[in-house]
N, C-alpha and C positions, 0 to 999 in steps of 0.2 A: 635179718635182725642180728645174726651171728657175725656176718661180714662187716657190719657197720656199728656193732655194739649199740643197737637202738631197738626199742620196743614201742610199738604204737599201731595205729590203724590207718596209716598212710604211708606213701613212699615218695621219694624225691625223683622226679622223672629225669633229672640230670645225672643221677647216680649210675655208675657202671653196672650195678647189680639190679637196677630197676627192670621190671617187666609189667605189662598190663595185667597179666595173670596174678602176679604177686600183689599188685595194688588191689585187685578185686578180692583176693584172699584176705588181705589186711582189713578191708572195709566190712567184711562179712563174718569175721571169725573172732573167737577167743584167742588171745595170744599169750605166750609164755616163754620166758628165757631163764636159763640157769648158767651159773659160772662153772659148772662141772660138765665136761663132755661125756662123763659116764652116767649122767642122769638117764634113766630108762624112760620109755614111752608111758609107763604107768605114772610117773611123777606129775606131768602136766594134767593128766586126767584127775588125779587125786587133788591137786591144787585147785583146779576149777571147781571141784565138788566141795571144797572147804572154804571157798570164797563166795559169799551169798550172791553178789551181783553177777558172777559168772555161773554159779550153781543154778540159778533160776532159768538161765538160757539153756543149759544142758538138759534140764528136767522138763522143759516146755512141752506140753502134750501135743502141741501143733507141729512139733519137729518130726518130720517123716524120714529124713535121711541126713547124714553128716559126711563131711570130708575131713580127713586128718592128715597132717604131714609134719615131719620133723627133720632137723638138720643138725649135724655136729661137726665141730672143727676145733682143734686145740690151737687157738690163736690168741689167747688172752681175752680178758673181758668176758662177754657172754659167749659161751662155748657150745651151748645147746639151745635151739629155738624150736617151738612147736606152735601149730595153729589148729583150731577146730572150727569148721564152718558151721555156725548155728543159725544162719539167716537164710541162705538160699534153699535150704531144705524144708522151710516152713510151709505148711499147707493148712487145711482145715482140721479142726479137732474132731477126732472120730466120735460118733454117737455113743460108742462103748465107754468113753472116758467119763467118769463121774468125779465131781468135786465134793470135798476138798482133796487136794493132792498134798501128801505129807512126806517130808524127807528129814530124817530117816522115817521109813514107813512103820506103821503099827506092827509090832511083833518082829521087826527086822533085826538082824544082827549085822553090825557094820564094823569095818576095820579102821575107819577114820575116827579121831577123837579130839582134834584141836584145829584152831585157825592159826596158821603160822605167820600171817602177815603177807605184805607184798601186793595186795589187791588195790586197784583203783577202780572206783571210788573206795576210800578207806571205810570199811564198815564200823570200825571202832570209834570213829569220830562222833557217832551217835550214842556212844556208851561212855559217859563221863568217868574218868579214872581207870578205864580198862587199858591193858597193854598186852602185847603178844608174848607168849602164846596164850590165847583164850580158848574157851571151849568151842567145839564144832558148831557152827551156825545151823540152826534148825529152821526149816522152811515150812510154812503153811500157805498153800495157794488156794484161796477160797472161791475163785471164779476165773473166767476166761479173759478178763481184762475190762469188764464193763461195770465193776463194783468199786466202791471206795471203802476200804476197811475202816471200821470203828472199833478199836480194841478197848474193852472196858475192864478186863481182868485177865491175869495170866499167872501160872505157877510152873516151876520146874523143880523136880524132886528126885532124889535118889533114895528109894525106900520111903521112910517117913520124914526124911530130912530135906527141908526146903533149901535150895541152892540159889546163890545170887546170880542174876541174869539181867539182861536188858532186852527190850522189845522195840522194834520200829517198823514202819511201813511207809507207803508212798506219801503219807501226810505228816510223818513225824521224823523221817531221816534228816539229820542235820550234819552240815559240814561248814567250816569257816569260809570256804570258797563257794560263792553262790552258784557258779557254773557247775562245779562238781556236785553240789547238793542237788541241783536240778537233774543232772544225769542220773544220779542214784535213784531219785524219786521216780523218774520216768521209767527206769528199768523195772522197778517194783510195780508201778502203775500198770504196765503192759500185761502183767500177769497176776494182779490182785494178790501180791505176795506179802506175807507177814514174816518177819525175821526175828528169831529169838536166839540170843547169843549168851551162853553160860560164861561167867567171868573166868573160870578156870578150866583147863583141859579135862576132858572126861577120863575116867579110869578104866583100864582093861577089865573085862569080866563082869562089869556092873550093869544093872538095868536102870534106866531113867524114865521118868514119867513127865509128860507135858500136858498142860491144859491152857487153852487160849479161848477166851470168850470174845467174839467179834460179831458185830451186826446182830446182836441178840441171840446168837447160838454159841454153845460151848463145844469145843473140839478137844477131845482128850485121847491120848494114846501113849504107848510106851515102846521103847526099843532097847537093845542091848549092845554094848561094845564088846567085841570079841576078846577072848583072853589074849590074843596076840595083837590087839588094836595098837596102832602106832601113831606117833605124831610126826609131821613132816619137817619141823624146824631143824635146820642143820643137816638134813639127810642128803641134800643134793647141792651143796654150796649156797651161794646167794641166789635168790629167785625173785622174779617179778611177774605179774600177770596183768594184762590190760584187755 
């Protein structure tokens, strides 16, 4: 990706940097590029966890092992590239796993607080009028992939103050490109995931409460952004994830 200033899930077999291993990695991984060669390995992990379509893959309870790799070269264009294999390590879901799965988790303190953009599919295409940076996408996974979410109510609050947000799932994610919309819906469908995105970045040191009613059941929990919670936008140059 760095050598060719390209990010994607394929490789050109005629390219001098092509390898069968690289192609397999591209086909089975989250990918990330940055225009900064100084971007640390923490950056792609953080970006994947603040992009809902990549986030659900990282959090998949069937994921037993992963492989990670990165490369840096100051050559102009994309100067850092990273991949995380989230496909070949999939197995069966452990009997100890119970649903729903929530991220951030109930009572958890997290360092992330925003969505900086750069994800494909674009999650904000389903949130009319939203722009980056928005708040950190919140994930509720209600089953192992055999359910169809039917969301009938939702709230997002800081203390007693309701905050603007949007919600979508495999039946309601929208994108002006039909192929992109289908990809986004398929990702969510595979994990019965519901996504809630606050309109504005979350604030350090504050506690937030989430409530989502789906398929006749209400799921409510809260989490806190650490006092040193940070936003990724602008921290590692221009970035993209696929």
